[in-house]
PyMOL Python script that loads the backbone (N, CA, C, O; Angstrom):
from pymol import cmd

cmd.read_pdbstr("""\
ATOM      1  N   UNK A   1      18.553  -0.928 -16.804  1.00  0.00           N
ATOM      2  CA  UNK A   1      19.232  -1.982 -17.137  1.00  0.00           C
ATOM      3  C   UNK A   1      18.167  -3.380 -16.460  1.00  0.00           C
ATOM      4  O   UNK A   1      17.912  -3.396 -15.255  1.00  0.00           O
ATOM      5  N   UNK A   2      17.626  -4.484 -17.412  1.00  0.00           N
ATOM      6  CA  UNK A   2      16.910  -4.934 -16.467  1.00  0.00           C
ATOM      7  C   UNK A   2      17.440  -6.828 -16.512  1.00  0.00           C
ATOM      8  O   UNK A   2      18.025  -7.272 -17.499  1.00  0.00           O
ATOM      9  N   UNK A   3      17.175  -7.526 -15.551  1.00  0.00           N
ATOM     10  CA  UNK A   3      17.358  -9.233 -15.399  1.00  0.00           C
ATOM     11  C   UNK A   3      16.664  -9.948 -15.487  1.00  0.00           C
ATOM     12  O   UNK A   3      15.474  -9.727 -15.262  1.00  0.00           O
ATOM     13  N   UNK A   4      17.116 -11.060 -15.841  1.00  0.00           N
ATOM     14  CA  UNK A   4      15.689 -12.131 -16.141  1.00  0.00           C
ATOM     15  C   UNK A   4      16.345 -12.888 -14.712  1.00  0.00           C
ATOM     16  O   UNK A   4      17.483 -13.073 -14.282  1.00  0.00           O
ATOM     17  N   UNK A   5      14.840 -13.234 -14.208  1.00  0.00           N
ATOM     18  CA  UNK A   5      14.873 -14.124 -13.107  1.00  0.00           C
ATOM     19  C   UNK A   5      14.006 -15.417 -13.560  1.00  0.00           C
ATOM     20  O   UNK A   5      12.903 -15.388 -14.104  1.00  0.00           O
ATOM     21  N   UNK A   6      14.656 -16.391 -13.258  1.00  0.00           N
ATOM     22  CA  UNK A   6      13.681 -17.930 -13.904  1.00  0.00           C
ATOM     23  C   UNK A   6      13.068 -18.570 -12.696  1.00  0.00           C
ATOM     24  O   UNK A   6      13.649 -19.059 -11.727  1.00  0.00           O
ATOM     25  N   UNK A   7      11.946 -18.486 -12.906  1.00  0.00           N
ATOM     26  CA  UNK A   7      11.333 -19.521 -11.630  1.00  0.00           C
ATOM     27  C   UNK A   7      10.472 -20.256 -12.562  1.00  0.00           C
ATOM     28  O   UNK A   7      10.209 -19.981 -13.733  1.00  0.00           O
ATOM     29  N   UNK A   8       9.966 -21.521 -11.630  1.00  0.00           N
ATOM     30  CA  UNK A   8       9.300 -22.883 -12.393  1.00  0.00           C
ATOM     31  C   UNK A   8       7.414 -22.183 -13.061  1.00  0.00           C
ATOM     32  O   UNK A   8       6.654 -21.285 -12.697  1.00  0.00           O
ATOM     33  N   UNK A   9       7.405 -22.946 -13.851  1.00  0.00           N
ATOM     34  CA  UNK A   9       5.964 -22.642 -13.682  1.00  0.00           C
ATOM     35  C   UNK A   9       5.003 -22.236 -12.280  1.00  0.00           C
ATOM     36  O   UNK A   9       4.554 -21.192 -11.807  1.00  0.00           O
ATOM     37  N   UNK A  10       4.973 -23.645 -11.931  1.00  0.00           N
ATOM     38  CA  UNK A  10       4.337 -23.689 -10.585  1.00  0.00           C
ATOM     39  C   UNK A  10       4.539 -22.447  -9.643  1.00  0.00           C
ATOM     40  O   UNK A  10       3.570 -22.027  -9.010  1.00  0.00           O
ATOM     41  N   UNK A  11       5.685 -21.889  -9.541  1.00  0.00           N
ATOM     42  CA  UNK A  11       6.061 -20.397  -8.581  1.00  0.00           C
ATOM     43  C   UNK A  11       5.166 -19.665  -9.432  1.00  0.00           C
ATOM     44  O   UNK A  11       4.089 -19.155  -9.120  1.00  0.00           O
ATOM     45  N   UNK A  12       5.854 -19.679 -10.758  1.00  0.00           N
ATOM     46  CA  UNK A  12       4.762 -18.508 -11.420  1.00  0.00           C
ATOM     47  C   UNK A  12       3.505 -18.181 -11.209  1.00  0.00           C
ATOM     48  O   UNK A  12       3.042 -17.073 -10.938  1.00  0.00           O
ATOM     49  N   UNK A  13       2.960 -19.214 -11.348  1.00  0.00           N
ATOM     50  CA  UNK A  13       1.356 -19.202 -11.385  1.00  0.00           C
ATOM     51  C   UNK A  13       0.966 -19.334  -9.358  1.00  0.00           C
ATOM     52  O   UNK A  13      -0.236 -19.355  -9.091  1.00  0.00           O
ATOM     53  N   UNK A  14       1.710 -19.390  -8.442  1.00  0.00           N
ATOM     54  CA  UNK A  14       1.364 -18.885  -7.215  1.00  0.00           C
ATOM     55  C   UNK A  14       1.898 -17.544  -7.211  1.00  0.00           C
ATOM     56  O   UNK A  14       1.088 -16.839  -6.610  1.00  0.00           O
ATOM     57  N   UNK A  15       2.715 -16.983  -7.537  1.00  0.00           N
ATOM     58  CA  UNK A  15       2.938 -15.706  -7.876  1.00  0.00           C
ATOM     59  C   UNK A  15       2.039 -14.912  -8.342  1.00  0.00           C
ATOM     60  O   UNK A  15       1.866 -13.797  -7.849  1.00  0.00           O
ATOM     61  N   UNK A  16       1.287 -15.399  -9.431  1.00  0.00           N
ATOM     62  CA  UNK A  16       0.091 -14.276 -10.221  1.00  0.00           C
ATOM     63  C   UNK A  16      -1.080 -14.731  -9.290  1.00  0.00           C
ATOM     64  O   UNK A  16      -2.081 -14.047  -9.503  1.00  0.00           O
ATOM     65  N   UNK A  17      -1.266 -15.733  -8.267  1.00  0.00           N
ATOM     66  CA  UNK A  17      -2.374 -15.404  -7.629  1.00  0.00           C
ATOM     67  C   UNK A  17      -2.322 -13.940  -6.649  1.00  0.00           C
ATOM     68  O   UNK A  17      -3.291 -13.263  -6.307  1.00  0.00           O
ATOM     69  N   UNK A  18      -1.250 -13.768  -6.415  1.00  0.00           N
ATOM     70  CA  UNK A  18      -0.730 -12.791  -5.196  1.00  0.00           C
ATOM     71  C   UNK A  18      -0.235 -11.210  -6.115  1.00  0.00           C
ATOM     72  O   UNK A  18      -0.023 -10.164  -5.503  1.00  0.00           O
ATOM     73  N   UNK A  19      -0.156 -11.294  -7.188  1.00  0.00           N
ATOM     74  CA  UNK A  19       0.301 -10.211  -7.666  1.00  0.00           C
ATOM     75  C   UNK A  19      -1.304  -9.280  -8.569  1.00  0.00           C
ATOM     76  O   UNK A  19      -2.021  -9.843  -9.396  1.00  0.00           O
ATOM     77  N   UNK A  20      -1.428  -8.292  -8.242  1.00  0.00           N
ATOM     78  CA  UNK A  20      -2.174  -7.126  -9.071  1.00  0.00           C
ATOM     79  C   UNK A  20      -2.595  -7.052 -10.350  1.00  0.00           C
ATOM     80  O   UNK A  20      -1.647  -6.683 -11.042  1.00  0.00           O
ATOM     81  N   UNK A  21      -3.511  -7.219 -10.954  1.00  0.00           N
ATOM     82  CA  UNK A  21      -4.125  -7.101 -12.205  1.00  0.00           C
ATOM     83  C   UNK A  21      -3.299  -5.890 -12.998  1.00  0.00           C
ATOM     84  O   UNK A  21      -2.786  -6.135 -14.090  1.00  0.00           O
ATOM     85  N   UNK A  22      -3.192  -4.489 -12.353  1.00  0.00           N
ATOM     86  CA  UNK A  22      -2.763  -3.374 -12.591  1.00  0.00           C
ATOM     87  C   UNK A  22      -1.195  -3.152 -12.413  1.00  0.00           C
ATOM     88  O   UNK A  22      -0.812  -1.999 -12.615  1.00  0.00           O
ATOM     89  N   UNK A  23      -0.338  -3.999 -12.099  1.00  0.00           N
ATOM     90  CA  UNK A  23       0.986  -3.470 -11.672  1.00  0.00           C
ATOM     91  C   UNK A  23       2.089  -4.475 -12.446  1.00  0.00           C
ATOM     92  O   UNK A  23       1.687  -5.615 -12.677  1.00  0.00           O
ATOM     93  N   UNK A  24       3.243  -4.180 -12.797  1.00  0.00           N
ATOM     94  CA  UNK A  24       3.916  -4.844 -13.575  1.00  0.00           C
ATOM     95  C   UNK A  24       4.951  -5.899 -12.149  1.00  0.00           C
ATOM     96  O   UNK A  24       5.122  -5.885 -10.930  1.00  0.00           O
ATOM     97  N   UNK A  25       5.378  -6.679 -13.364  1.00  0.00           N
ATOM     98  CA  UNK A  25       5.924  -7.810 -12.476  1.00  0.00           C
ATOM     99  C   UNK A  25       6.997  -7.015 -11.211  1.00  0.00           C
ATOM    100  O   UNK A  25       7.136  -7.076  -9.990  1.00  0.00           O
ATOM    101  N   UNK A  26       7.544  -6.347 -12.254  1.00  0.00           N
ATOM    102  CA  UNK A  26       8.736  -5.587 -11.478  1.00  0.00           C
ATOM    103  C   UNK A  26       8.035  -4.911  -9.675  1.00  0.00           C
ATOM    104  O   UNK A  26       8.496  -4.955  -8.535  1.00  0.00           O
ATOM    105  N   UNK A  27       6.756  -4.347 -10.281  1.00  0.00           N
ATOM    106  CA  UNK A  27       6.460  -3.576  -9.145  1.00  0.00           C
ATOM    107  C   UNK A  27       5.837  -4.778  -8.199  1.00  0.00           C
ATOM    108  O   UNK A  27       6.187  -4.744  -7.019  1.00  0.00           O
ATOM    109  N   UNK A  28       5.100  -5.653  -8.536  1.00  0.00           N
ATOM    110  CA  UNK A  28       5.076  -6.462  -7.443  1.00  0.00           C
ATOM    111  C   UNK A  28       6.082  -7.629  -6.943  1.00  0.00           C
ATOM    112  O   UNK A  28       5.832  -8.625  -6.264  1.00  0.00           O
ATOM    113  N   UNK A  29       6.995  -7.290  -7.362  1.00  0.00           N
ATOM    114  CA  UNK A  29       8.427  -8.059  -6.556  1.00  0.00           C
ATOM    115  C   UNK A  29       8.913  -7.256  -5.639  1.00  0.00           C
ATOM    116  O   UNK A  29       9.504  -7.422  -4.572  1.00  0.00           O
ATOM    117  N   UNK A  30       8.434  -6.048  -6.461  1.00  0.00           N
ATOM    118  CA  UNK A  30       8.751  -4.750  -4.930  1.00  0.00           C
ATOM    119  C   UNK A  30       8.851  -4.604  -3.953  1.00  0.00           C
ATOM    120  O   UNK A  30       9.743  -4.504  -3.110  1.00  0.00           O
ATOM    121  N   UNK A  31       7.256  -4.572  -4.075  1.00  0.00           N
ATOM    122  CA  UNK A  31       6.021  -4.632  -2.990  1.00  0.00           C
ATOM    123  C   UNK A  31       6.647  -5.951  -2.224  1.00  0.00           C
ATOM    124  O   UNK A  31       7.241  -5.815  -1.155  1.00  0.00           O
ATOM    125  N   UNK A  32       6.487  -7.124  -2.797  1.00  0.00           N
ATOM    126  CA  UNK A  32       6.803  -8.162  -1.892  1.00  0.00           C
ATOM    127  C   UNK A  32       7.922  -8.306  -0.995  1.00  0.00           C
ATOM    128  O   UNK A  32       7.894  -8.889   0.088  1.00  0.00           O
ATOM    129  N   UNK A  33       9.606  -7.326  -1.899  1.00  0.00           N
ATOM    130  CA  UNK A  33      10.614  -7.083  -1.140  1.00  0.00           C
ATOM    131  C   UNK A  33       9.906  -6.478  -0.155  1.00  0.00           C
ATOM    132  O   UNK A  33       9.641  -7.312   0.711  1.00  0.00           O
ATOM    133  N   UNK A  34       9.250  -4.820   0.243  1.00  0.00           N
ATOM    134  CA  UNK A  34       9.649  -4.195   1.136  1.00  0.00           C
ATOM    135  C   UNK A  34       8.453  -4.654   2.244  1.00  0.00           C
ATOM    136  O   UNK A  34       8.182  -4.043   3.277  1.00  0.00           O
ATOM    137  N   UNK A  35       7.789  -5.933   1.738  1.00  0.00           N
ATOM    138  CA  UNK A  35       6.841  -6.194   2.820  1.00  0.00           C
ATOM    139  C   UNK A  35       7.607  -7.626   3.988  1.00  0.00           C
ATOM    140  O   UNK A  35       7.454  -8.101   5.113  1.00  0.00           O
ATOM    141  N   UNK A  36       8.164  -7.739   3.176  1.00  0.00           N
ATOM    142  CA  UNK A  36       9.012  -8.646   4.014  1.00  0.00           C
ATOM    143  C   UNK A  36       9.999  -7.824   5.056  1.00  0.00           C
ATOM    144  O   UNK A  36      10.150  -7.986   6.267  1.00  0.00           O
ATOM    145  N   UNK A  37      10.772  -6.650   3.924  1.00  0.00           N
ATOM    146  CA  UNK A  37      11.602  -6.335   4.950  1.00  0.00           C
ATOM    147  C   UNK A  37      11.206  -5.571   6.225  1.00  0.00           C
ATOM    148  O   UNK A  37      11.661  -5.729   7.358  1.00  0.00           O
ATOM    149  N   UNK A  38      10.145  -4.600   5.754  1.00  0.00           N
ATOM    150  CA  UNK A  38       8.968  -4.277   7.052  1.00  0.00           C
ATOM    151  C   UNK A  38       8.356  -5.215   7.895  1.00  0.00           C
ATOM    152  O   UNK A  38       7.789  -4.659   8.835  1.00  0.00           O
ATOM    153  N   UNK A  39       8.239  -6.798   7.900  1.00  0.00           N
ATOM    154  CA  UNK A  39       8.131  -7.772   8.393  1.00  0.00           C
ATOM    155  C   UNK A  39       9.115  -7.774   9.594  1.00  0.00           C
ATOM    156  O   UNK A  39       8.977  -7.695  10.815  1.00  0.00           O
ATOM    157  N   UNK A  40      10.549  -7.943   8.430  1.00  0.00           N
ATOM    158  CA  UNK A  40      11.881  -8.352   9.506  1.00  0.00           C
ATOM    159  C   UNK A  40      12.025  -6.829  11.088  1.00  0.00           C
ATOM    160  O   UNK A  40      12.069  -6.897  12.317  1.00  0.00           O
ATOM    161  N   UNK A  41      12.045  -5.781  10.167  1.00  0.00           N
ATOM    162  CA  UNK A  41      12.275  -4.591  11.107  1.00  0.00           C
ATOM    163  C   UNK A  41      10.832  -4.697  11.981  1.00  0.00           C
ATOM    164  O   UNK A  41      11.064  -5.046  13.139  1.00  0.00           O
ATOM    165  N   UNK A  42       9.848  -4.547  11.790  1.00  0.00           N
ATOM    166  CA  UNK A  42       8.780  -4.611  13.126  1.00  0.00           C
ATOM    167  C   UNK A  42       8.654  -6.230  14.181  1.00  0.00           C
ATOM    168  O   UNK A  42       8.067  -6.435  15.243  1.00  0.00           O
ATOM    169  N   UNK A  43       9.285  -6.922  13.514  1.00  0.00           N
ATOM    170  CA  UNK A  43      10.111  -7.745  14.459  1.00  0.00           C
ATOM    171  C   UNK A  43      10.434  -7.926  15.874  1.00  0.00           C
ATOM    172  O   UNK A  43      10.024  -8.701  16.738  1.00  0.00           O
ATOM    173  N   UNK A  44      11.465  -6.789  15.847  1.00  0.00           N
ATOM    174  CA  UNK A  44      11.682  -6.228  16.897  1.00  0.00           C
ATOM    175  C   UNK A  44      11.275  -5.750  18.039  1.00  0.00           C
ATOM    176  O   UNK A  44      11.701  -5.579  19.181  1.00  0.00           O
ATOM    177  N   UNK A  45       9.858  -5.496  17.106  1.00  0.00           N
ATOM    178  CA  UNK A  45       8.781  -4.313  18.210  1.00  0.00           C
ATOM    179  C   UNK A  45       7.159  -5.242  18.696  1.00  0.00           C
ATOM    180  O   UNK A  45       6.110  -4.821  19.182  1.00  0.00           O
ATOM    181  N   UNK A  46       7.505  -6.318  18.377  1.00  0.00           N
ATOM    182  CA  UNK A  46       6.545  -7.101  17.882  1.00  0.00           C
ATOM    183  C   UNK A  46       6.434  -7.790  19.942  1.00  0.00           C
ATOM    184  O   UNK A  46       7.259  -7.521  20.815  1.00  0.00           O
ATOM    185  N   UNK A  47       5.319  -8.552  20.088  1.00  0.00           N
ATOM    186  CA  UNK A  47       4.813  -9.537  21.079  1.00  0.00           C
ATOM    187  C   UNK A  47       5.617 -10.595  20.475  1.00  0.00           C
ATOM    188  O   UNK A  47       5.659 -11.043  19.329  1.00  0.00           O
ATOM    189  N   UNK A  48       6.376 -10.934  21.781  1.00  0.00           N
ATOM    190  CA  UNK A  48       7.084 -12.730  21.717  1.00  0.00           C
ATOM    191  C   UNK A  48       6.633 -13.685  21.479  1.00  0.00           C
ATOM    192  O   UNK A  48       5.773 -14.314  22.096  1.00  0.00           O
ATOM    193  N   UNK A  49       7.060 -13.873  20.723  1.00  0.00           N
ATOM    194  CA  UNK A  49       6.269 -15.064  19.302  1.00  0.00           C
ATOM    195  C   UNK A  49       5.722 -14.842  18.471  1.00  0.00           C
ATOM    196  O   UNK A  49       5.739 -15.606  17.506  1.00  0.00           O
ATOM    197  N   UNK A  50       5.168 -13.974  18.472  1.00  0.00           N
ATOM    198  CA  UNK A  50       4.514 -13.643  16.911  1.00  0.00           C
ATOM    199  C   UNK A  50       5.405 -13.262  15.555  1.00  0.00           C
ATOM    200  O   UNK A  50       4.948 -13.040  14.434  1.00  0.00           O
ATOM    201  N   UNK A  51       6.697 -13.249  15.934  1.00  0.00           N
ATOM    202  CA  UNK A  51       7.838 -13.830  14.431  1.00  0.00           C
ATOM    203  C   UNK A  51       7.601 -15.182  13.916  1.00  0.00           C
ATOM    204  O   UNK A  51       7.550 -15.509  12.730  1.00  0.00           O
ATOM    205  N   UNK A  52       7.427 -16.109  15.198  1.00  0.00           N
ATOM    206  CA  UNK A  52       7.417 -18.038  14.775  1.00  0.00           C
ATOM    207  C   UNK A  52       5.847 -17.819  14.061  1.00  0.00           C
ATOM    208  O   UNK A  52       5.708 -18.281  12.929  1.00  0.00           O
ATOM    209  N   UNK A  53       4.864 -17.239  14.600  1.00  0.00           N
ATOM    210  CA  UNK A  53       3.671 -17.339  14.381  1.00  0.00           C
ATOM    211  C   UNK A  53       3.289 -17.257  13.187  1.00  0.00           C
ATOM    212  O   UNK A  53       2.551 -18.017  12.561  1.00  0.00           O
ATOM    213  N   UNK A  54       4.331 -15.343  12.534  1.00  0.00           N
ATOM    214  CA  UNK A  54       3.837 -15.189  11.286  1.00  0.00           C
ATOM    215  C   UNK A  54       4.584 -16.333  10.412  1.00  0.00           C
ATOM    216  O   UNK A  54       3.982 -16.744   9.420  1.00  0.00           O
ATOM    217  N   UNK A  55       5.586 -16.757  10.651  1.00  0.00           N
ATOM    218  CA  UNK A  55       6.443 -17.758  10.027  1.00  0.00           C
ATOM    219  C   UNK A  55       5.612 -18.532   9.269  1.00  0.00           C
ATOM    220  O   UNK A  55       5.378 -18.555   8.061  1.00  0.00           O
ATOM    221  N   UNK A  56       4.965 -19.547  10.763  1.00  0.00           N
ATOM    222  CA  UNK A  56       3.881 -20.559  10.550  1.00  0.00           C
ATOM    223  C   UNK A  56       2.564 -20.091   9.697  1.00  0.00           C
ATOM    224  O   UNK A  56       1.773 -20.906   9.224  1.00  0.00           O
ATOM    225  N   UNK A  57       2.459 -18.957   9.589  1.00  0.00           N
ATOM    226  CA  UNK A  57       0.891 -18.187   8.988  1.00  0.00           C
ATOM    227  C   UNK A  57       1.910 -17.941   7.524  1.00  0.00           C
ATOM    228  O   UNK A  57       1.124 -18.293   6.645  1.00  0.00           O
ATOM    229  N   UNK A  58       2.830 -17.652   7.018  1.00  0.00           N
ATOM    230  CA  UNK A  58       3.262 -17.302   5.924  1.00  0.00           C
ATOM    231  C   UNK A  58       3.075 -19.011   5.197  1.00  0.00           C
ATOM    232  O   UNK A  58       2.115 -19.416   4.542  1.00  0.00           O
ATOM    233  N   UNK A  59       4.267 -19.734   5.560  1.00  0.00           N
ATOM    234  CA  UNK A  59       4.232 -21.518   5.588  1.00  0.00           C
ATOM    235  C   UNK A  59       2.503 -21.940   4.980  1.00  0.00           C
ATOM    236  O   UNK A  59       2.263 -22.455   3.889  1.00  0.00           O
ATOM    237  N   UNK A  60       1.512 -21.564   5.995  1.00  0.00           N
ATOM    238  CA  UNK A  60       0.405 -22.130   5.656  1.00  0.00           C
ATOM    239  C   UNK A  60      -0.181 -21.417   4.528  1.00  0.00           C
ATOM    240  O   UNK A  60      -1.169 -21.861   3.944  1.00  0.00           O
ATOM    241  N   UNK A  61       0.214 -20.664   4.302  1.00  0.00           N
ATOM    242  CA  UNK A  61      -0.697 -19.581   3.214  1.00  0.00           C
ATOM    243  C   UNK A  61      -0.031 -20.051   1.778  1.00  0.00           C
ATOM    244  O   UNK A  61      -0.650 -20.002   0.715  1.00  0.00           O
ATOM    245  N   UNK A  62       1.389 -20.535   1.920  1.00  0.00           N
ATOM    246  CA  UNK A  62       1.887 -20.757   1.139  1.00  0.00           C
ATOM    247  C   UNK A  62       1.533 -22.218   0.213  1.00  0.00           C
ATOM    248  O   UNK A  62       1.465 -22.401  -1.002  1.00  0.00           O
ATOM    249  N   UNK A  63       1.303 -23.363   1.673  1.00  0.00           N
ATOM    250  CA  UNK A  63       1.004 -24.252   0.887  1.00  0.00           C
ATOM    251  C   UNK A  63      -0.236 -23.987   1.035  1.00  0.00           C
ATOM    252  O   UNK A  63       0.061 -22.962   1.649  1.00  0.00           O
ATOM    253  N   UNK A  64      -1.310 -23.966   1.040  1.00  0.00           N
ATOM    254  CA  UNK A  64      -2.625 -23.276   0.664  1.00  0.00           C
ATOM    255  C   UNK A  64      -2.572 -22.635  -0.802  1.00  0.00           C
ATOM    256  O   UNK A  64      -3.668 -22.511  -1.350  1.00  0.00           O
ATOM    257  N   UNK A  65      -1.883 -22.378  -1.231  1.00  0.00           N
ATOM    258  CA  UNK A  65      -2.028 -21.419  -2.149  1.00  0.00           C
ATOM    259  C   UNK A  65      -1.398 -22.524  -3.658  1.00  0.00           C
ATOM    260  O   UNK A  65      -1.764 -22.641  -4.827  1.00  0.00           O
ATOM    261  N   UNK A  66      -0.062 -23.298  -2.622  1.00  0.00           N
ATOM    262  CA  UNK A  66       0.304 -24.735  -3.728  1.00  0.00           C
ATOM    263  C   UNK A  66      -0.892 -25.704  -4.412  1.00  0.00           C
ATOM    264  O   UNK A  66      -1.153 -26.144  -5.532  1.00  0.00           O
ATOM    265  N   UNK A  67      -1.540 -25.777  -2.860  1.00  0.00           N
ATOM    266  CA  UNK A  67      -2.955 -26.479  -3.251  1.00  0.00           C
ATOM    267  C   UNK A  67      -3.976 -26.292  -3.988  1.00  0.00           C
ATOM    268  O   UNK A  67      -4.749 -27.128  -4.457  1.00  0.00           O
ATOM    269  N   UNK A  68      -3.967 -24.984  -4.103  1.00  0.00           N
ATOM    270  CA  UNK A  68      -5.032 -24.627  -4.803  1.00  0.00           C
ATOM    271  C   UNK A  68      -4.434 -24.380  -6.468  1.00  0.00           C
ATOM    272  O   UNK A  68      -5.248 -24.415  -7.391  1.00  0.00           O
ATOM    273  N   UNK A  69      -3.351 -24.199  -6.670  1.00  0.00           N
ATOM    274  CA  UNK A  69      -2.885 -24.425  -7.995  1.00  0.00           C
ATOM    275  C   UNK A  69      -2.417 -25.745  -8.587  1.00  0.00           C
ATOM    276  O   UNK A  69      -2.167 -25.730  -9.792  1.00  0.00           O
ATOM    277  N   UNK A  70      -2.282 -26.732  -8.010  1.00  0.00           N
ATOM    278  CA  UNK A  70      -2.984 -28.045  -7.957  1.00  0.00           C
ATOM    279  C   UNK A  70      -3.954 -28.386  -8.356  1.00  0.00           C
ATOM    280  O   UNK A  70      -4.151 -29.303  -9.152  1.00  0.00           O
ATOM    281  N   UNK A  71      -4.841 -27.569  -7.768  1.00  0.00           N
ATOM    282  CA  UNK A  71      -6.234 -28.395  -7.948  1.00  0.00           C
ATOM    283  C   UNK A  71      -6.756 -27.740  -9.627  1.00  0.00           C
ATOM    284  O   UNK A  71      -7.595 -28.172 -10.418  1.00  0.00           O
ATOM    285  N   UNK A  72      -6.153 -26.955  -9.670  1.00  0.00           N
ATOM    286  CA  UNK A  72      -6.728 -25.789 -10.982  1.00  0.00           C
ATOM    287  C   UNK A  72      -6.445 -27.118 -12.092  1.00  0.00           C
ATOM    288  O   UNK A  72      -6.665 -26.975 -13.295  1.00  0.00           O
TER     289      UNK A  72
END
""", "prot")
cmd.dss("prot")
cmd.show_as("cartoon", "prot")
cmd.util.cbc("prot")
cmd.orient("prot")
């Protein structure tokens, strides 16, 4: 069974930058989901303050990717 997920063209462009050429969209989204879950689980074992730092880095990356998509 498959499910459709609607995203804007801008969102798809940002995601396409992160997707590997040889992986399907399903594989890519599964990889992202695993990565986020792994980060959350590791957060309890990380040094104090690292979760906030990781969140900020993630936000900075998203902004950078958005800027790159806008300039293309």
